[in-house]
C-alpha positions as CSV (number, residue, x, y, z in Angstrom):
1,X,36.9,162.0,77.4
2,X,35.4,161.4,80.9
3,X,35.3,165.0,81.9
4,X,34.5,164.0,85.6
5,X,38.5,162.8,85.7
6,X,40.2,165.5,84.1
7,X,40.4,167.7,87.1
8,X,41.6,164.9,89.3
9,X,44.1,164.0,86.2
10,X,45.3,167.4,85.9
11,X,46.2,167.3,89.9
12,X,48.0,163.9,89.5
13,X,49.7,164.7,86.6
14,X,51.0,168.0,88.0
15,X,52.2,166.3,91.0
16,X,53.7,163.3,89.2
17,X,55.6,165.8,86.9
18,X,57.5,167.3,89.7
19,X,59.1,164.5,90.6
20,X,59.8,163.4,86.7
21,X,61.3,167.0,86.6
22,X,63.7,166.3,89.3
23,X,65.1,163.1,87.7
24,X,65.1,164.7,84.4
25,X,67.4,167.1,86.0
26,X,70.0,164.7,86.5
27,X,70.1,163.9,83.0
28,X,70.7,167.8,82.2
29,X,73.4,167.8,84.6
30,X,75.5,164.9,82.7
31,X,74.7,166.5,79.4
32,X,75.4,170.1,80.2
33,X,78.8,169.2,81.7
34,X,79.8,166.5,79.3
35,X,77.2,166.6,76.3
36,X,76.9,162.6,77.5
37,X,73.0,161.4,77.2
38,X,73.3,159.1,80.4
39,X,71.3,155.8,79.9
40,X,72.5,155.0,83.4
41,X,70.6,157.7,85.0
42,X,67.4,154.9,85.8
43,X,69.5,152.6,87.4
44,X,71.2,154.9,89.7
45,X,67.9,155.9,90.5
46,X,66.9,152.4,91.7
47,X,70.2,152.1,93.4
48,X,69.6,154.9,95.4
49,X,66.5,153.5,96.4
50,X,67.6,150.1,97.2
51,X,70.8,151.6,99.3
52,X,68.5,154.2,101.1
53,X,66.2,150.9,102.2
54,X,68.9,149.0,103.5
55,X,70.2,151.6,105.4
56,X,66.4,152.0,106.7
57,X,66.3,148.6,107.9
58,X,69.7,149.1,109.6
59,X,68.6,152.1,111.7
60,X,64.8,151.3,111.8
61,X,63.6,153.5,115.2
62,X,60.1,152.4,115.0
63,X,59.2,155.9,113.7
64,X,59.4,156.3,109.6
65,X,60.0,159.9,109.4
66,X,63.2,159.4,111.9
67,X,64.1,156.1,110.2
68,X,63.8,157.7,106.6
69,X,66.1,160.7,107.7
70,X,68.5,158.6,109.3
71,X,68.9,156.5,106.0
72,X,68.9,159.0,103.2
73,X,72.0,160.9,104.9
74,X,74.5,158.0,104.1
75,X,72.6,157.1,100.9
76,X,73.3,160.6,99.6
77,X,77.1,159.9,100.5
78,X,77.0,156.6,98.7
79,X,75.6,158.2,95.7
80,X,78.3,161.0,95.3
81,X,80.8,158.3,96.0
82,X,79.3,155.8,93.0
83,X,79.3,158.9,91.1
84,X,83.0,159.6,91.1
85,X,83.8,156.3,90.9
86,X,81.9,155.9,87.5
87,X,83.5,159.1,86.2
88,X,86.7,158.0,87.3
89,X,86.9,154.4,86.6
90,X,84.3,154.2,83.6
91,X,84.4,157.4,81.9
92,X,87.3,159.4,82.3
93,X,89.5,156.1,80.3
94,X,87.2,157.2,77.4
95,X,87.8,161.0,77.0
96,X,88.4,161.5,73.4
97,X,86.5,158.5,72.2
98,X,83.9,158.7,69.8
99,X,80.5,159.7,71.6
100,X,78.2,156.7,70.6
101,X,81.4,154.8,72.6
102,X,80.9,156.7,75.6
103,X,76.6,156.3,75.5
104,X,77.0,152.6,75.0
105,X,79.4,152.8,78.3
106,X,76.4,154.3,80.1
107,X,74.2,151.4,78.7
108,X,76.8,149.0,80.2
109,X,76.7,150.6,83.2
110,X,73.0,150.7,83.3
111,X,73.1,146.6,83.1
112,X,76.5,146.3,85.7
113,X,74.2,148.2,88.1
114,X,70.9,146.0,87.7
115,X,73.2,143.1,88.1
116,X,74.8,144.1,91.5
117,X,71.7,145.4,92.8
118,X,69.9,141.9,91.7
119,X,72.9,140.0,93.5
120,X,72.7,142.1,96.9
121,X,69.1,142.9,97.2
122,X,67.5,140.0,95.0
123,X,65.0,140.4,92.4
124,X,61.6,140.7,94.4
125,X,60.0,144.0,94.8
126,X,60.0,145.6,98.6
127,X,56.6,146.9,100.1
128,X,58.3,148.2,103.4
129,X,59.9,151.3,102.3
130,X,59.8,153.6,104.8
131,X,56.4,155.7,104.5
132,X,56.1,159.0,106.9
133,X,53.0,159.5,105.1
134,X,50.9,156.9,104.9
135,X,50.0,156.7,101.0
136,X,46.1,156.5,101.3
137,X,46.1,159.9,103.2
138,X,44.7,162.5,100.9
139,X,42.8,166.2,101.1
140,X,39.6,166.7,99.5
141,X,38.9,169.5,97.3
142,X,35.3,170.0,96.3
143,X,34.8,171.9,93.0
144,X,32.0,172.7,90.8
145,X,32.5,173.6,87.1
146,X,29.7,171.8,85.1
147,X,29.0,169.1,87.8
148,X,29.8,168.4,91.3
149,X,32.7,166.6,92.4
150,X,35.6,166.2,95.0
151,X,39.4,166.1,94.0
152,X,41.5,163.6,96.4
153,X,45.1,164.8,96.3
154,X,47.5,162.4,98.0
155,X,49.6,163.9,100.8
156,X,52.6,161.7,99.6
157,X,52.5,163.4,96.4
158,X,52.2,166.7,97.4
159,X,55.2,166.0,99.7
160,X,57.2,164.7,96.6
161,X,56.8,167.5,94.5
162,X,57.6,169.9,97.2
163,X,60.7,168.3,97.9
164,X,61.1,167.8,93.8
165,X,60.9,171.9,93.4
166,X,63.3,172.8,96.2
167,X,65.7,170.3,95.2
168,X,65.3,172.6,91.4
169,X,65.4,175.7,93.1
170,X,69.0,174.4,95.1
171,X,70.5,172.8,92.0
172,X,69.6,176.5,90.0
173,X,71.5,178.7,93.0
174,X,74.1,176.4,92.8
175,X,74.7,176.9,89.3
176,X,74.4,180.8,89.4
177,X,75.8,181.9,92.7
178,X,78.7,179.3,93.5
179,X,82.3,178.9,92.2
180,X,81.9,175.6,91.3
181,X,78.1,175.9,89.8
182,X,79.8,178.5,87.5
183,X,82.6,176.2,86.5
184,X,80.5,173.8,85.2
185,X,78.4,176.2,83.3
186,X,81.7,177.3,81.9
187,X,82.6,173.7,81.0
188,X,79.3,173.0,79.2
189,X,80.1,175.5,76.9
190,X,83.4,174.6,75.9
191,X,85.8,171.7,77.3
192,X,89.1,173.4,75.9
193,X,88.5,177.2,76.6
194,X,87.5,176.2,80.1
195,X,90.9,174.7,80.5
196,X,92.3,177.8,79.2
197,X,90.9,179.7,81.6
198,X,92.4,177.1,84.4
199,X,89.0,175.0,85.3
200,X,90.1,171.8,86.2
201,X,87.6,169.7,83.8
202,X,88.1,166.2,84.8
203,X,86.8,167.1,88.4
204,X,83.9,169.1,87.3
205,X,82.7,165.9,85.1
206,X,83.3,164.4,88.9
207,X,81.1,166.5,90.3
208,X,78.4,166.2,87.8
209,X,78.1,162.6,88.0
210,X,78.2,162.9,92.1
211,X,75.5,165.5,91.8
212,X,73.7,163.5,89.4
213,X,73.9,160.2,91.8
214,X,72.4,162.6,94.6
215,X,69.4,163.6,92.4
216,X,68.7,160.1,91.4
217,X,68.9,159.0,94.9
218,X,65.9,161.7,96.1
219,X,63.9,160.8,92.9
220,X,64.2,156.9,94.0
221,X,63.4,157.8,97.4
222,X,60.5,159.9,96.2
223,X,59.3,157.1,93.8
224,X,59.9,154.5,96.5
225,X,57.4,156.0,99.1
226,X,54.7,155.8,96.5
227,X,55.1,152.3,94.8
228,X,57.8,150.8,97.1
229,X,61.4,149.6,96.0
230,X,61.7,147.2,93.1
231,X,63.7,147.0,89.8
232,X,61.3,148.6,87.8
233,X,61.9,151.7,89.0
234,X,64.9,152.1,86.7
235,X,62.1,152.1,84.0
236,X,61.2,155.8,85.4
237,X,63.9,157.3,83.1
238,X,62.2,156.3,79.8
239,X,59.5,158.8,80.9
240,X,62.2,161.3,81.8
241,X,63.9,161.3,78.5
242,X,60.9,162.8,77.0
243,X,60.6,165.3,80.0
244,X,64.4,166.2,79.2
245,X,63.9,166.7,75.5
246,X,60.6,168.5,75.5
247,X,61.9,171.5,77.9
248,X,65.2,171.1,76.2
249,X,68.3,169.5,77.1
250,X,70.5,172.0,78.3
251,X,67.5,173.8,80.6
252,X,66.8,173.3,83.9
253,X,63.7,174.8,84.0
254,X,63.2,173.3,80.8
255,X,63.3,170.1,82.8
256,X,60.9,170.8,85.5
257,X,58.0,171.9,82.7
258,X,58.9,169.1,80.7
259,X,58.0,166.8,83.5
260,X,54.9,168.2,84.2
261,X,53.7,168.4,80.8
262,X,54.6,164.6,80.8
263,X,52.8,163.9,84.0
264,X,49.7,165.7,83.0
265,X,49.7,164.3,79.3
266,X,49.6,160.7,80.7
267,X,46.8,161.0,83.3
268,X,44.9,163.1,80.9
269,X,45.1,159.8,78.6
270,X,43.7,157.7,81.2
271,X,40.8,159.9,81.5
272,X,39.8,159.1,78.1
273,X,36.5,156.9,77.8
274,X,38.0,154.9,74.7
275,X,39.8,152.0,76.0
276,X,42.4,151.6,73.4
277,X,43.6,155.2,74.5
278,X,43.1,155.0,78.1
279,X,45.9,152.2,78.0
280,X,48.6,154.1,75.4
281,X,50.0,155.9,78.6
282,X,53.1,154.7,77.8
283,X,53.5,156.3,74.2
284,X,51.5,159.4,75.4
285,X,54.8,161.1,76.4
286,X,56.5,160.2,73.2
287,X,53.2,161.5,71.1
288,X,53.3,164.6,72.9
289,X,57.0,165.1,72.2
290,X,57.1,164.5,69.0
291,X,54.5,167.4,68.4
292,X,56.8,169.6,70.1
293,X,59.9,168.7,68.3
294,X,58.2,168.8,65.1
295,X,57.5,172.6,65.9
296,X,60.7,173.5,67.9
297,X,63.4,171.4,67.6
298,X,65.4,172.5,70.3
299,X,62.5,171.8,73.1
300,X,60.5,174.4,75.0
301,X,63.2,176.2,76.5
302,X,66.5,174.7,74.7
303,X,68.7,177.2,73.0
304,X,68.6,177.1,69.3
305,X,72.4,176.8,68.3
306,X,73.5,178.1,65.0
307,X,76.5,176.5,63.1
308,X,78.2,178.9,60.5
309,X,80.3,177.2,57.7
């Protein structure tokens, strides 16, 4: 292990993990309400980033802060509409079908979204996404453990982490204190029981997909501020899945904790002196996930379900 790089890796992993956790929250939302593992979430994230990019070009003011603020509002409205349309047109007719059929439907939606984005926006990466904070600006934190050094903390990463945590807190408040949020929690427990007390379950499903679209758009914007806009943004969900399973499929705090754990694991692997290990950051989340699930199959914060016969 290259110990000089470890403090920097911990900081970067912690900040990156907040964004991963926010993306995992969108997966938790869909699973909690409908028990569907949404493989299209990464593509909704990519779509949200491209739509925000398009509106930013439409409302370009010359000031990145104002441009992004003007662009993200209509992009969120589009994300809500897309979520509603997906639930109403693609998934509601699948009600009562085997779970595998519904999961395959989300895979089909992923390919459809990628194809539409390629047609309307092209396949070339776009590096001119509004960046209110220049990516290279950073705080410098001196430290002295066993050696002298400086930790560079990118301001963009800090801003993305703060937005991710605020989003997670607002979502938790929504679930606990609002009528719609309580209805979603009741629906996640038992669909038939929720119907028996007057909850409109299809409407709850639509709301879940709308919120998942909003979360995906926010995640896409945060990532685009760091890396620009490209079709490869959709692949970040492959890292969010381990974060989701690590924290627990039905746990909102678990998604954030899982995201932070995965982010740190990736950065610490990059700090290794062994080249083969340093180049295995893509599999590091899955190795960590495997270790945790062997000890705690329901995840760190997931509920242990006991089925009686």
